[in-house]
C-alpha positions as CSV (number, residue, x, y, z in Angstrom):
1,M,38.0,-8.4,5.3
2,D,40.7,-6.3,3.7
3,M,39.2,-2.7,1.9
4,N,39.6,-3.7,-1.7
5,K,37.5,-7.3,-1.0
6,R,34.9,-4.8,0.6
7,V,35.1,-2.4,-2.3
8,N,34.0,-5.2,-4.9
9,L,31.5,-7.1,-2.2
10,E,29.5,-3.7,-2.1
11,L,29.8,-3.1,-6.3
12,R,26.9,-6.1,-6.5
13,H,27.9,-6.5,-9.8
14,R,27.1,-3.3,-10.6
15,P,29.8,-0.3,-12.5
16,P,31.2,2.0,-10.2
17,S,29.9,5.0,-11.6
18,E,26.4,3.5,-11.0
19,V,27.0,3.8,-7.1
20,K,26.2,7.2,-4.8
21,E,26.6,5.6,-1.8
22,L,29.6,3.5,-0.7
23,V,30.2,2.3,2.9
24,L,33.4,0.6,4.3
25,D,33.1,0.7,7.8
26,N,35.5,-1.9,9.8
27,C,36.8,-2.9,7.1
28,R,41.1,-2.9,7.3
29,S,43.3,-1.1,5.2
30,D,46.6,-3.2,5.8
31,D,49.2,0.4,5.1
32,G,46.3,2.8,6.3
33,K,45.5,4.1,2.8
34,I,42.3,4.2,1.0
35,E,42.4,0.8,-1.6
36,G,40.2,-0.2,-4.4
37,I,38.6,3.5,-4.5
38,T,39.4,5.4,-8.1
39,A,38.3,8.2,-9.9
40,E,35.6,5.9,-11.4
41,F,33.0,6.4,-8.9
42,S,32.2,9.8,-10.9
43,N,28.7,10.1,-9.2
44,L,29.9,8.8,-6.0
45,E,28.2,11.3,-3.2
46,L,29.0,9.7,0.2
47,L,32.0,8.1,1.1
48,S,31.8,6.4,5.0
49,L,35.1,5.0,5.8
50,I,34.6,4.7,9.6
51,N,37.4,2.5,12.0
52,V,38.8,1.6,8.7
53,G,42.5,1.9,10.3
54,L,43.3,5.3,8.0
55,S,46.7,6.7,9.2
56,S,46.0,9.2,5.4
57,V,43.9,10.0,2.7
58,A,46.4,10.8,0.0
59,E,45.0,7.9,-2.2
60,I,41.3,9.6,-2.1
61,P,41.0,10.1,-6.1
62,K,39.1,12.8,-7.4
63,L,35.1,12.9,-6.6
64,D,33.6,16.0,-7.8
65,K,30.2,14.7,-6.6
66,L,31.4,13.6,-2.9
67,K,29.1,15.8,-0.4
68,K,29.5,13.7,2.9
69,L,32.9,11.6,3.9
70,E,32.9,9.7,6.7
71,L,36.6,9.4,8.5
72,S,35.6,8.8,11.8
73,D,37.6,6.6,14.4
74,N,41.0,6.5,12.5
75,R,44.6,7.7,13.2
76,I,44.9,10.7,10.5
77,S,46.5,13.5,12.0
78,G,47.0,16.1,8.6
79,G,47.5,15.7,4.7
80,L,43.8,17.3,4.2
81,E,45.3,19.5,1.2
82,V,44.1,16.7,-1.1
83,L,40.5,16.9,0.4
84,A,40.6,20.7,-0.8
85,E,41.9,20.0,-4.0
86,R,39.9,16.9,-4.8
87,L,36.5,16.9,-3.4
88,V,35.5,20.3,-4.2
89,N,32.0,20.3,-3.3
90,L,32.1,18.8,0.1
91,T,29.6,20.1,2.6
92,H,29.6,17.0,5.7
93,L,33.0,16.1,7.1
94,N,33.5,13.8,10.4
95,L,36.8,13.4,11.3
96,S,36.1,12.6,14.8
97,G,38.1,10.3,17.0
98,N,41.1,11.3,15.0
99,K,44.8,12.6,15.7
100,F,44.3,16.0,15.0
101,K,46.0,18.1,17.8
102,D,46.8,21.4,16.7
103,I,44.0,23.9,14.9
104,S,46.9,24.8,12.1
105,T,46.6,21.1,10.6
106,L,42.8,22.1,9.6
107,E,43.8,25.3,7.8
108,P,43.9,23.7,4.0
109,L,39.7,22.8,4.7
110,K,39.1,26.9,4.0
111,K,39.9,25.9,-0.1
112,L,36.3,24.0,0.5
113,P,33.9,26.6,-0.3
114,Q,30.6,24.0,0.1
115,L,32.0,22.7,4.0
116,K,28.8,23.2,6.0
117,S,29.5,20.6,8.9
118,L,32.5,19.6,10.2
119,D,33.2,17.4,13.2
120,L,35.7,16.7,15.5
121,F,34.5,15.2,18.8
122,N,37.6,12.8,20.8
123,C,40.4,14.9,18.7
124,E,42.9,16.5,20.8
125,V,42.4,19.8,19.3
126,T,38.9,20.0,21.1
127,N,40.5,20.3,24.6
128,L,42.3,24.1,23.3
129,G,40.2,26.9,25.2
130,D,39.4,28.8,22.3
131,Y,38.8,25.6,19.8
132,R,35.2,26.7,19.0
133,E,36.4,30.7,18.3
134,S,39.6,29.6,16.5
135,I,37.4,26.9,14.4
136,F,34.7,29.3,13.4
137,K,37.4,32.1,12.3
138,L,39.7,29.8,10.5
139,L,36.6,28.3,8.4
140,P,34.0,31.2,7.4
141,Q,31.9,29.0,5.6
142,L,31.1,26.6,8.6
143,T,27.7,26.4,10.1
144,Y,27.9,23.9,12.5
145,L,30.9,22.7,14.4
146,D,30.0,19.5,16.4
147,G,26.4,19.5,15.6
148,Y,26.3,23.2,16.5
149,D,26.3,26.4,14.8
150,I,28.5,29.9,16.3
151,D,25.8,30.8,18.5
152,D,25.5,27.1,20.2
153,C,22.3,26.0,18.9
154,E,22.0,22.4,17.9
155,A,22.1,21.4,14.2
156,S,18.6,20.5,12.4
157,D,19.0,17.5,10.6
158,S,17.1,18.1,7.8
159,D,17.1,14.8,7.0
160,G,15.5,13.8,10.3
161,E,12.5,16.2,10.0
162,G,11.5,15.2,6.2
163,D,12.0,11.5,7.5
164,I,9.6,12.6,10.6
165,V,7.1,14.4,8.3
166,D,7.6,11.7,5.9
167,D,6.3,9.2,8.7
168,E,3.3,11.6,9.6
169,D,2.1,11.4,6.1
170,D,2.4,7.9,5.6
171,E,0.8,7.4,9.0
172,E,-2.1,9.8,8.5
173,G,-2.1,7.8,5.0
174,E,-2.5,4.5,6.3
175,S,-5.1,6.1,9.0
176,E,-6.9,7.2,5.9
177,D,-6.7,4.0,4.5
178,F,-7.8,2.2,7.3
179,E,-10.9,4.4,7.8
180,D,-11.4,3.6,4.2
181,E,-11.3,0.2,4.2
182,E,-13.5,0.4,7.3
183,E,-15.9,2.2,5.5
184,E,-16.0,-0.1,2.9
185,D,-16.4,-3.1,4.7
186,D,-19.1,-1.3,6.3
187,E,-20.6,-0.8,3.0
188,E,-19.8,-4.4,1.9
189,V,-21.6,-5.7,4.9
190,V,-24.8,-3.5,4.7
191,A,-24.8,-4.8,0.9
192,E,-24.6,-8.5,1.8
193,E,-27.6,-7.6,4.6
194,E,-29.8,-6.4,2.3
195,E,-29.2,-9.0,-0.1
196,D,-29.7,-11.6,2.3
197,E,-33.1,-10.3,3.4
198,S,-34.2,-9.3,0.1
199,G,-33.3,-13.2,-1.5
200,E,-35.8,-13.9,2.1
201,D,-38.2,-12.0,0.8
202,E,-38.1,-13.2,-2.6
203,V,-38.2,-16.9,-1.4
204,S,-40.8,-15.6,1.0
205,L,-43.0,-14.5,-2.2
206,R,-42.5,-16.8,-4.6
207,D,-43.7,-19.6,-1.8
208,G,-46.6,-17.8,-1.3
209,A,-46.1,-14.8,1.1
210,S,-48.5,-13.7,3.6
211,P,-50.1,-10.2,3.2
212,S,-48.5,-8.8,6.1
213,G,-45.2,-10.0,4.1
214,Y,-46.5,-8.1,1.4
215,L,-46.8,-5.0,3.4
216,M,-43.5,-5.5,5.0
217,F,-41.9,-6.0,1.5
218,W,-43.7,-3.1,0.5
219,R,-41.9,-0.5,2.6
220,R,-38.3,-1.2,1.2
221,P,-38.8,1.3,-1.8
222,V,-35.2,-0.6,-2.8
223,N,-36.8,-3.8,-4.1
224,V,-40.1,-1.8,-5.9
225,Q,-38.8,-2.7,-9.0
226,R,-38.3,-6.5,-8.1
227,F,-41.2,-6.8,-6.4
228,L,-43.0,-5.7,-9.3
229,L,-41.6,-8.1,-11.4
230,L,-42.6,-10.8,-9.2
231,M,-45.9,-9.6,-8.5
232,F,-46.2,-10.2,-12.3
233,V,-44.4,-13.6,-12.3
234,Q,-47.0,-14.9,-9.7
235,D,-50.1,-13.0,-11.3
236,G,-49.4,-15.0,-14.1
237,E,-48.7,-18.2,-12.4
238,V,-52.2,-18.1,-10.7
239,N,-54.1,-16.8,-13.9
240,G,-52.7,-20.1,-15.5
241,D,-53.6,-22.6,-12.7
242,L,-56.6,-20.7,-12.6
243,D,-57.5,-21.6,-16.7
244,S,-56.3,-24.9,-16.2
245,E,-58.8,-25.4,-13.4
246,D,-61.6,-23.4,-15.3
247,E,-60.8,-25.8,-18.7
248,E,-60.8,-29.2,-16.5
249,D,-64.5,-28.7,-15.0
250,E,-65.7,-27.7,-18.5
251,E,-64.6,-31.5,-19.2
252,E,-65.9,-32.4,-16.3
253,E,-69.2,-30.5,-17.2
254,D,-69.7,-31.7,-20.9
255,E,-68.8,-35.5,-19.6
256,D,-72.1,-34.9,-17.1
257,E,-74.2,-33.6,-19.9
258,D,-73.3,-36.3,-22.0
259,E,-74.0,-39.0,-19.6
260,D,-77.5,-37.4,-19.1
261,S,-78.0,-37.5,-22.8
262,T,-77.2,-41.0,-22.8
263,A,-79.3,-42.1,-20.2
264,A,-81.9,-40.0,-21.3
265,K,-82.0,-41.7,-24.8
266,G,-81.6,-45.5,-22.9
267,E,-84.9,-44.4,-21.2
268,K,-86.9,-43.0,-24.3
269,R,-86.1,-45.9,-26.0
270,K,-87.0,-48.5,-23.2
271,R,-90.6,-46.7,-23.3
272,D,-90.7,-47.4,-27.1
273,V,-90.3,-50.9,-26.5
274,E,-92.6,-51.1,-24.1
275,D,-95.0,-49.1,-25.9
276,E,-94.3,-51.9,-29.3
277,G,-95.3,-54.6,-26.6
278,D,-98.5,-53.0,-25.4
279,D,-99.6,-52.4,-29.1
280,D,-99.3,-56.2,-30.1
281,E,-101.1,-57.7,-26.7
282,E,-104.5,-55.2,-28.1
283,E,-104.1,-56.5,-31.5
284,D,-103.8,-59.9,-30.8
């Protein structure tokens, strides 16, 4: 894919001013020049042009906010003056795998006051005996050359450290969340067990529990109020049943008394009739 098409693809229907990172690695520049990148990318902070066949950076536009420029594995051998003129805030420049042979070709980089890191791996210039000393002398603003400072201490990847810290924080956060979830699950299980137990107690009480059941239930202080409520309900039902039984007994007694009185009246009448018959016989 050529560079122009790749730029349009990476835009994804966004205006160039909204793009902060543009990665065009492994696309092709037919004439060895930068294509499709204009000053409209005014907020661009990272531009990556790895292995795109560049032999010149003369067509790079003015990008005041660009901080990182990746140009490794191309065929660039000079012409770095344009970088100093148009990328005034550049801090990281990767020229590894290009065609730089002499330290003098890197002299224009002195005009990049913010440049902190420069990579020249696999360039012929690195074969010079005094390569590192000469570069640090030529570019005093540099902190790291090929990943190491002037005392041969390896560069600390601040972004990587930040990622590690974030990962650790994420792991701790995840573990804390996991522990919280476990505690919540345990609480839910305990609550469900208590609900189940209280449900069983309710059923046993309503169905008529033994005294031992009442005692076992009484030992659960959490359910005291519910127990008392159930007891009041049961007492009401029992009293109601007793009242109805008493009424039935009274009705039966009344019926028995009525029957007794009726029988007594019948016997009395029978005796009266017999007495009258005896009186009639005496008169005759």
